[in-house]
C-alpha positions as MATLAB code, in Angstrom:
seq = 'MNDPQDPAGRSTSLTFLMVLAGLVLLLPGVCALYFIKTSHSILDESPLVPLWLGCFAISAVGIALIRRAVKRPGG';
ca = [
      -1.195  -26.916  -11.979;
       0.508  -27.217   -8.622;
       1.337  -24.037   -6.785;
       4.578  -24.174   -4.808;
       4.221  -23.457   -1.141;
       6.633  -22.030    1.369;
       7.493  -23.944    4.579;
       4.618  -22.221    6.419;
       2.143  -23.778    3.992;
       1.200  -20.556    2.187;
       0.904  -20.283   -1.564;
       3.844  -18.365   -3.003;
       1.807  -17.019   -5.910;
      -0.821  -15.675   -3.521;
       1.902  -14.032   -1.440;
       3.354  -12.485   -4.603;
      -0.053  -11.166   -5.682;
      -0.694   -9.674   -2.237;
       2.665   -7.872   -2.256;
       2.069   -6.643   -5.806;
      -1.400   -5.328   -4.912;
       0.043   -3.659   -1.817;
       2.680   -1.896   -3.910;
       0.002   -0.633   -6.302;
      -1.999    0.683   -3.341;
       1.060    2.624   -2.150;
       1.115    4.746   -5.320;
      -1.691    7.194   -4.363;
       0.120    8.083   -1.146;
       3.399    8.628   -2.979;
       1.648   10.909   -5.470;
      -0.056   12.822   -2.649;
       3.285   13.326   -0.896;
       4.790   14.620   -4.133;
       1.996   17.147   -4.678;
       2.083   18.294   -1.057;
       5.847   18.796   -1.311;
       5.634   20.753   -4.568;
       2.673   22.831   -3.395;
       3.682   26.355   -2.447;
       0.975   26.775    0.147;
      -1.136   23.956    1.523;
      -3.620   26.376    3.091;
      -4.495   27.863   -0.312;
      -5.408   24.393   -1.570;
      -7.516   23.330    1.403;
     -10.145   21.609   -0.792;
      -7.474   19.052   -1.677;
      -6.709   18.052    1.907;
      -9.552   15.464    2.105;
      -8.338   13.976   -1.171;
      -4.792   13.707    0.209;
      -6.096   12.074    3.385;
      -8.006    9.559    1.284;
      -4.830    8.786   -0.651;
      -2.952    8.206    2.593;
      -5.742    5.896    3.798;
      -5.455    3.839    0.599;
      -1.694    3.638    1.114;
      -2.222    2.475    4.693;
      -4.295   -0.413    3.336;
      -1.415   -1.212    0.968;
       1.056   -1.256    3.847;
      -1.228   -3.547    5.848;
      -1.589   -5.879    2.859;
       2.172   -6.112    2.369;
       2.733   -6.732    6.079;
       0.079   -9.454    6.039;
       1.683  -11.111    3.004;
       5.210  -11.256    4.412;
       4.335  -11.962    8.045;
       5.071  -15.473    9.208;
       2.183  -17.324   10.850;
       2.552  -17.351   14.612;
       5.240  -14.693   14.500;
];
């Protein structure tokens, strides 16, 4: 099965999978933002702060993966 490639020579299915994985990795950060926003007092829930930071780190990896997938080589 031939995989179509874009003009830069990258596999389009691989690019699609990288973007899809990046979007999935964004979900923990979105959930953490939601719970921080709905929390009445962040200081009362200080044991959750490391968990939220971990979620934001996972989301940062997702952002980097999406940027890597859509970035043009040499650009």
